[in-house]
Every structure is written in structure tokens, then in C-alpha cells.
Z-matrix of the N, CA and C atoms (Angstrom, degrees):
N
C 1 1.452
C 2 1.477 1 111.31
N 3 1.331 2 120.20 1 -36.38
C 4 1.492 3 125.01 2 178.49
C 5 1.448 4 105.81 3 -64.59
N 6 1.336 5 120.62 4 -45.87
C 7 1.498 6 123.98 5 -176.10
C 8 1.519 7 108.71 6 -58.61
N 9 1.347 8 115.88 7 -43.35
C 10 1.486 9 120.57 8 -179.17
C 11 1.505 10 110.14 9 -61.64
N 12 1.376 11 116.87 10 -44.03
C 13 1.441 12 122.28 11 -179.87
C 14 1.536 13 111.42 12 -63.34
N 15 1.295 14 115.80 13 -45.07
C 16 1.451 15 118.75 14 177.77
C 17 1.502 16 111.12 15 -61.43
N 18 1.346 17 119.80 16 -45.53
C 19 1.439 18 123.39 17 178.25
C 20 1.515 19 113.20 18 -60.98
N 21 1.357 20 114.54 19 -40.70
C 22 1.489 21 119.37 20 177.52
C 23 1.523 22 111.81 21 -64.51
N 24 1.331 23 116.21 22 -42.23
C 25 1.455 24 121.41 23 179.66
C 26 1.534 25 110.84 24 -65.11
N 27 1.290 26 115.88 25 -38.24
C 28 1.456 27 123.01 26 -178.48
C 29 1.587 28 105.19 27 -68.12
N 30 1.329 29 116.28 28 -47.54
C 31 1.457 30 118.44 29 179.80
C 32 1.519 31 113.69 30 -60.81
N 33 1.311 32 118.44 31 -43.64
C 34 1.475 33 124.07 32 178.03
C 35 1.623 34 108.18 33 -64.85
N 36 1.265 35 115.71 34 -44.20
C 37 1.435 36 120.10 35 -179.02
C 38 1.528 37 112.30 36 -62.87
N 39 1.326 38 115.51 37 -46.35
C 40 1.434 39 118.74 38 -179.75
C 41 1.533 40 111.93 39 -69.13
N 42 1.311 41 117.74 40 -32.29
C 43 1.459 42 122.26 41 175.22
C 44 1.506 43 110.14 42 -63.72
N 45 1.371 44 114.48 43 -46.85
C 46 1.509 45 117.88 44 177.07
C 47 1.499 46 111.97 45 -63.16
N 48 1.350 47 117.55 46 -41.70
C 49 1.463 48 119.92 47 -179.11
C 50 1.519 49 111.41 48 -65.45
N 51 1.348 50 116.30 49 -43.26
C 52 1.493 51 118.38 50 178.26
C 53 1.527 52 111.23 51 -61.07
N 54 1.378 53 118.55 52 -42.06
C 55 1.442 54 117.55 53 -179.36
C 56 1.451 55 111.33 54 -69.89
N 57 1.387 56 119.30 55 -34.86
C 58 1.479 57 119.08 56 178.58
C 59 1.553 58 111.33 57 -69.75
N 60 1.295 59 119.08 58 -34.34
C 61 1.472 60 120.81 59 177.86
C 62 1.473 61 109.90 60 -67.91
N 63 1.331 62 118.00 61 -43.72
C 64 1.479 63 120.18 62 178.60
C 65 1.570 64 108.33 63 -61.08
N 66 1.318 65 117.04 64 -41.38
C 67 1.439 66 121.86 65 179.89
C 68 1.555 67 109.94 66 -63.32
N 69 1.317 68 120.89 67 -36.67
C 70 1.397 69 123.13 68 -178.42
C 71 1.520 70 112.65 69 -73.99
N 72 1.351 71 118.55 70 -36.91
C 73 1.487 72 121.51 71 -173.68
C 74 1.499 73 113.90 72 -100.27
N 75 1.284 74 123.45 73 -14.73
C 76 1.479 75 124.52 74 -175.18
C 77 1.539 76 109.14 75 -109.97
N 78 1.308 77 120.21 76 121.42
C 79 1.433 78 122.26 77 179.71
C 80 1.513 79 114.84 78 -67.03
N 81 1.301 80 121.08 79 -30.00
C 82 1.429 81 124.15 80 -178.35
C 83 1.532 82 113.69 81 -91.40
N 84 1.335 83 116.90 82 7.98
C 85 1.496 84 123.27 83 -178.59
C 86 1.577 85 107.06 84 -109.03
N 87 1.288 86 115.70 85 109.42
C 88 1.498 87 118.71 86 -178.72
C 89 1.469 88 109.95 87 -120.41
N 90 1.361 89 111.94 88 137.49
C 91 1.498 90 116.94 89 174.70
C 92 1.502 91 106.93 90 -119.82
N 93 1.323 92 115.42 91 129.57
C 94 1.449 93 123.25 92 172.45
C 95 1.524 94 107.28 93 -81.43
N 96 1.280 95 119.72 94 121.08
C 97 1.496 96 119.67 95 -174.92
C 98 1.504 97 112.42 96 -60.72
N 99 1.321 98 118.31 97 -28.49
C 100 1.470 99 115.94 98 -179.46
C 101 1.566 100 109.12 99 -75.31
N 102 1.313 101 117.13 100 -27.67
C 103 1.437 102 116.99 101 -179.20
C 104 1.528 103 114.21 102 -99.61
N 105 1.377 104 114.71 103 2.07
C 106 1.438 105 117.20 104 -178.97
C 107 1.515 106 117.22 105 -55.42
N 108 1.306 107 114.89 106 -46.12
C 109 1.465 108 122.31 107 179.13
C 110 1.577 109 109.89 108 -56.53
N 111 1.296 110 113.06 109 -48.84
C 112 1.441 111 120.29 110 178.09
C 113 1.498 112 113.17 111 -55.87
N 114 1.363 113 112.88 112 -48.80
C 115 1.490 114 119.50 113 179.95
C 116 1.474 115 111.11 114 -65.39
N 117 1.312 116 119.25 115 -36.63
C 118 1.483 117 120.97 116 179.76
C 119 1.548 118 110.51 117 -69.53
N 120 1.351 119 116.52 118 -41.76
C 121 1.442 120 117.98 119 -178.71
C 122 1.606 121 110.77 120 -68.74
N 123 1.328 122 114.88 121 -40.12
C 124 1.455 123 118.46 122 178.38
C 125 1.519 124 107.60 123 -62.09
N 126 1.332 125 119.37 124 -45.92
C 127 1.426 126 121.15 125 179.85
C 128 1.468 127 112.48 126 -61.25
N 129 1.357 128 119.62 127 -46.81
C 130 1.481 129 123.28 128 -173.65
C 131 1.524 130 107.92 129 -68.73
N 132 1.356 131 120.10 130 -41.07
C 133 1.472 132 119.35 131 -179.94
C 134 1.508 133 108.16 132 -67.52
N 135 1.309 134 118.08 133 -45.56
C 136 1.445 135 119.78 134 -176.26
C 137 1.561 136 112.41 135 -64.41
N 138 1.365 137 115.31 136 -37.65
C 139 1.461 138 120.97 137 177.45
C 140 1.507 139 109.09 138 -64.72
N 141 1.355 140 119.43 139 -44.57
C 142 1.431 141 122.72 140 -173.54
C 143 1.528 142 109.09 141 -69.20
N 144 1.371 143 119.42 142 -31.75
C 145 1.424 144 122.41 143 178.98
C 146 1.536 145 113.49 144 -82.84
N 147 1.358 146 115.07 145 -35.59
C 148 1.442 147 118.30 146 -175.74
C 149 1.537 148 113.98 147 -77.46
N 150 1.344 149 118.62 148 -36.50
C 151 1.440 150 121.64 149 -177.07
C 152 1.566 151 113.98 150 -55.68
N 153 1.381 152 120.91 151 -46.83
C 154 1.400 153 117.54 152 178.67
C 155 1.536 154 112.12 153 -71.17
N 156 1.341 155 118.24 154 -33.75
C 157 1.442 156 124.03 155 -179.18
C 158 1.539 157 110.12 156 -65.18
N 159 1.326 158 116.82 157 -48.66
C 160 1.475 159 120.26 158 179.33
C 161 1.465 160 110.64 159 -68.03
N 162 1.304 161 117.46 160 -35.67
C 163 1.471 162 120.48 161 -178.94
C 164 1.544 163 108.10 162 -65.33
N 165 1.361 164 118.91 163 -43.47
C 166 1.424 165 119.85 164 179.37
C 167 1.531 166 113.11 165 -64.38
N 168 1.306 167 114.19 166 -40.37
C 169 1.478 168 119.92 167 178.08
C 170 1.504 169 111.51 168 -63.22
N 171 1.306 170 115.17 169 -46.19
C 172 1.483 171 120.11 170 178.59
C 173 1.510 172 110.80 171 -62.55
N 174 1.310 173 117.42 172 -44.80
C 175 1.452 174 121.51 173 -179.32
C 176 1.570 175 110.15 174 -57.07
N 177 1.329 176 114.56 175 -40.53
C 178 1.445 177 121.40 176 -173.75
C 179 1.545 178 111.41 177 -77.56
N 180 1.343 179 112.44 178 -45.17
C 181 1.522 180 118.71 179 -169.59
C 182 1.504 181 115.56 180 -105.99
N 183 1.370 182 115.60 181 -27.37
C 184 1.489 183 117.53 182 -174.13
C 185 1.542 184 109.38 183 -152.32
N 186 1.342 185 114.17 184 74.66
C 187 1.499 186 119.55 185 -174.62
C 188 1.575 187 112.04 186 -59.53
N 189 1.319 188 113.45 187 -25.62
C 190 1.498 189 116.59 188 -177.27
C 191 1.563 190 112.79 189 -64.35
N 192 1.336 191 116.03 190 -22.37
C 193 1.455 192 118.00 191 -176.54
C 194 1.535 193 115.50 192 -99.94
N 195 1.375 194 116.20 193 10.39
C 196 1.439 195 120.27 194 -179.99
C 197 1.516 196 112.03 195 -56.69
N 198 1.330 197 119.64 196 -35.33
C 199 1.460 198 119.24 197 177.52
C 200 1.506 199 114.07 198 -62.72
N 201 1.281 200 119.65 199 -23.44
C 202 1.433 201 123.60 200 -174.72
C 203 1.555 202 113.35 201 -95.35
N 204 1.320 203 114.29 202 1.84
C 205 1.499 204 116.91 203 -174.05
C 206 1.592 205 110.05 204 -59.24
N 207 1.274 206 116.53 205 -41.66
C 208 1.505 207 120.10 206 177.19
C 209 1.453 208 111.75 207 -56.06
N 210 1.366 209 117.29 208 -47.80
C 211 1.440 210 121.98 209 -178.63
C 212 1.589 211 110.69 210 -64.21
N 213 1.299 212 116.04 211 -44.77
C 214 1.453 213 120.75 212 178.58
C 215 1.498 214 112.78 213 -61.96
N 216 1.358 215 118.03 214 -44.88
C 217 1.433 216 119.84 215 179.63
C 218 1.504 217 112.79 216 -71.47
N 219 1.331 218 119.16 217 -28.20
C 220 1.436 219 123.20 218 174.42
C 221 1.465 220 110.06 219 -69.47
N 222 1.318 221 119.57 220 -43.68
C 223 1.417 222 122.53 221 176.73
C 224 1.566 223 112.61 222 -60.19
N 225 1.321 224 116.26 223 -47.39
C 226 1.467 225 118.32 224 178.56
C 227 1.510 226 114.31 225 -68.09
N 228 1.311 227 115.90 226 -34.91
C 229 1.530 228 120.79 227 173.32
C 230 1.538 229 108.71 228 -61.08
N 231 1.351 230 118.10 229 -46.77
C 232 1.477 231 120.02 230 178.27
C 233 1.548 232 111.58 231 -62.63
N 234 1.364 233 117.31 232 -38.39
C 235 1.365 234 120.67 233 178.97
C 236 1.536 235 111.15 234 -63.74
N 237 1.344 236 115.61 235 -43.61
C 238 1.482 237 117.54 236 177.70
C 239 1.474 238 112.23 237 -66.16
N 240 1.326 239 118.77 238 -40.81
C 241 1.474 240 121.08 239 177.61
C 242 1.554 241 108.94 240 -60.96
N 243 1.290 242 117.82 241 -40.06
C 244 1.452 243 122.99 242 -179.72
C 245 1.484 244 110.98 243 -65.36
N 246 1.322 245 118.15 244 -42.83
C 247 1.460 246 123.65 245 -176.72
C 248 1.539 247 114.03 246 -74.40
N 249 1.350 248 112.55 247 -46.90
C 250 1.505 249 118.89 248 -171.67
C 251 1.513 250 111.89 249 -82.88
N 252 1.339 251 120.25 250 -44.12
C 253 1.411 252 119.48 251 179.73
C 254 1.551 253 111.92 252 -96.55
N 255 1.249 254 114.24 253 157.86
C 256 1.495 255 119.25 254 -178.11
C 257 1.465 256 110.33 255 -94.63
N 258 1.302 257 121.12 256 2.80
C 259 1.426 258 124.12 257 -170.66
C 260 1.536 259 114.48 258 -93.84
N 261 1.335 260 117.80 259 -3.04
C 262 1.505 261 122.50 260 -173.72
C 263 1.531 262 106.14 261 -130.68
N 264 1.310 263 117.43 262 123.71
C 265 1.484 264 123.47 263 170.54
C 266 1.559 265 109.84 264 -126.92
N 267 1.313 266 112.31 265 126.51
C 268 1.467 267 117.90 266 177.81
C 269 1.512 268 107.93 267 -125.25
N 270 1.352 269 114.86 268 122.02
C 271 1.493 270 120.23 269 -177.08
C 272 1.541 271 109.80 270 -117.00
N 273 1.333 272 116.62 271 131.94
C 274 1.415 273 121.95 272 175.20
C 275 1.552 274 114.44 273 96.34
N 276 1.284 275 116.01 274 141.73
C 277 1.435 276 123.11 275 179.17
C 278 1.515 277 112.46 276 -58.26
N 279 1.318 278 116.30 277 -49.97
C 280 1.450 279 122.70 278 179.93
C 281 1.485 280 113.35 279 -60.36
N 282 1.340 281 118.68 280 -35.64
C 283 1.442 282 124.59 281 177.22
C 284 1.537 283 109.19 282 -68.65
N 285 1.365 284 117.06 283 -39.91
C 286 1.442 285 118.90 284 176.43
C 287 1.537 286 110.86 285 -61.93
N 288 1.315 287 116.99 286 -47.36
C 289 1.458 288 120.75 287 -178.01
C 290 1.485 289 111.41 288 -61.01
N 291 1.379 290 116.23 289 -50.86
C 292 1.448 291 121.94 290 -177.57
C 293 1.561 292 113.59 291 -64.51
N 294 1.386 293 114.94 292 -38.36
C 295 1.505 294 120.92 293 176.08
C 296 1.479 295 109.72 294 -63.14
N 297 1.324 296 116.19 295 -42.42
C 298 1.480 297 119.65 296 -179.31
C 299 1.539 298 108.46 297 -61.53
N 300 1.321 299 117.50 298 -47.72
C 301 1.475 300 122.61 299 179.05
C 302 1.498 301 114.26 300 -61.00
N 303 1.311 302 116.56 301 -46.34
C 304 1.494 303 122.07 302 -179.83
C 305 1.519 304 111.73 303 -64.45
N 306 1.333 305 118.43 304 -48.61
C 307 1.427 306 122.03 305 -177.59
C 308 1.534 307 109.59 306 -67.56
N 309 1.339 308 116.20 307 -42.77
C 310 1.502 309 119.87 308 175.37
C 311 1.517 310 110.10 309 -57.23
N 312 1.299 311 119.03 310 -49.77
C 313 1.474 312 122.12 311 -174.63
C 314 1.558 313 110.44 312 -62.98
N 315 1.324 314 117.18 313 -43.12
C 316 1.465 315 120.23 314 -178.92
C 317 1.559 316 108.32 315 -67.63
N 318 1.272 317 118.75 316 -46.84
C 319 1.468 318 120.23 317 -177.02
C 320 1.563 319 110.11 318 -69.48
N 321 1.298 320 118.78 319 -36.98
C 322 1.470 321 120.78 320 177.34
C 323 1.535 322 111.82 321 -65.29
N 324 1.297 323 115.49 322 -48.54
C 325 1.494 324 119.52 323 177.01
C 326 1.532 325 111.44 324 -60.18
N 327 1.306 326 115.95 325 -48.77
C 328 1.425 327 120.24 326 -177.94
C 329 1.539 328 115.67 327 -62.36
N 330 1.365 329 113.20 328 -43.50
C 331 1.474 330 116.90 329 -178.41
C 332 1.549 331 108.64 330 -76.15
N 333 1.294 332 120.32 331 -14.53
C 334 1.473 333 123.64 332 176.96
C 335 1.490 334 110.71 333 -87.42
N 336 1.360 335 117.10 334 -46.94
C 337 1.520 336 121.12 335 -172.95
C 338 1.453 337 114.28 336 -86.78
N 339 1.347 338 118.69 337 -40.59
C 340 1.456 339 122.07 338 -172.26
C 341 1.535 340 113.78 339 -66.01
N 342 1.338 341 119.39 340 -41.25
C 343 1.447 342 116.76 341 174.70
C 344 1.513 343 113.40 342 -60.49
N 345 1.323 344 119.67 343 -35.08
C 346 1.457 345 120.53 344 175.63
C 347 1.505 346 111.97 345 -59.33
N 348 1.326 347 116.58 346 -36.53
C 349 1.473 348 118.96 347 179.74
C 350 1.481 349 112.54 348 -74.37
N 351 1.399 350 114.18 349 -55.40
C 352 1.459 351 121.27 350 -174.84
C 353 1.537 352 114.42 351 -69.21
N 354 1.313 353 116.04 352 -44.12
C 355 1.390 354 118.07 353 -178.96
C 356 1.563 355 114.64 354 -74.42
N 357 1.320 356 113.21 355 -27.42
C 358 1.479 357 116.00 356 173.38
C 359 1.507 358 111.36 357 -69.53
N 360 1.283 359 115.30 358 -38.88
C 361 1.484 360 122.92 359 176.58
C 362 1.559 361 109.79 360 -62.31
N 363 1.293 362 116.06 361 -44.77
C 364 1.508 363 122.60 362 178.68
C 365 1.514 364 109.34 363 -62.46
N 366 1.368 365 118.91 364 -43.90
C 367 1.483 366 122.84 365 179.26
C 368 1.610 367 108.57 366 -63.91
N 369 1.308 368 115.85 367 -38.48
C 370 1.480 369 117.86 368 177.34
C 371 1.467 370 112.66 369 -66.54
N 372 1.293 371 118.32 370 -35.43
C 373 1.502 372 123.37 371 179.01
C 374 1.534 373 108.13 372 -69.42
N 375 1.285 374 118.98 373 -36.59
C 376 1.502 375 121.53 374 179.19
C 377 1.466 376 108.91 375 -67.48
N 378 1.390 377 118.88 376 -42.29
C 379 1.444 378 121.09 377 -179.81
C 380 1.541 379 111.54 378 -59.74
N 381 1.379 380 113.52 379 -44.24
C 382 1.393 381 119.65 380 -178.61
C 383 1.518 382 112.44 381 -64.14
N 384 1.371 383 117.52 382 -35.67
C 385 1.404 384 121.82 383 178.76
C 386 1.473 385 113.84 384 -67.58
N 387 1.312 386 118.07 385 -29.91
C 388 1.448 387 124.82 386 -177.71
C 389 1.575 388 111.66 387 -74.72
N 390 1.297 389 114.52 388 -24.68
C 391 1.500 390 118.05 389 -174.19
C 392 1.488 391 110.59 390 -79.69
């Protein structure tokens, strides 16, 4: 249960960080602070549901695009957060492409590196507690 909570916190944190970085560096990417939490939650939930679904579909029907599953699911999750929540506005094709790349890169690196740090520390704490 603790592992799940750590992974959920990492995923939400990296989603928030990716959205904030895109907001800071892209002129056509605007976040309304009152709707930021809603946009982040919509993005994180959509991303976590879409990634396995798109991966399964790609594996079955188009194995050549498996490497792009993260980018596709990030784009669709941004699209849903843009449509459903009022806190995220993305204008222009270049902004959509760059926002997808930035948010994908931040979430990919964060969900890859941070569990190694936090879960390794947690495993070390467990070993110490057993002694």
C-alpha cells in the first residue's frame, strides 16, 4: 500500500511539475491557478488510464509505434485536461507539440528516477527495522 501511495504521489507531482514547466517556457500554454488542480488531476488520471490502453492497442495492432505510446497518451491527456477543465488553455500547433514533449519528458524522467530513490530508501528503512 505504501508503494502505491509513493508511486501515486510521484505521478501527481511529476504531472504538476511538467504542466508548470510547460507553462513557464511556452507562451501559448496558460494555466489558470484556480483550475490548476483540476487540470493536473484530469491529466494524471487520464494519463494513467490511457497509457496501458494505448500500449495494449499498439502492441496488438501497430507494434512499430510502441515507443510513442507515452507521447500519444500525454497528448490525449493534455487534450482532455484542456477540454474538460477550465484551468488549462493551449493555443497553436507548435505549443501543443512542445507541451506534449515537455510534459512527457518530465513525467517520464520523474516516474523512472524518483521511484528508484524513494522506494530504495523505503526498502533500506525496512531492512534496518528488521535488524
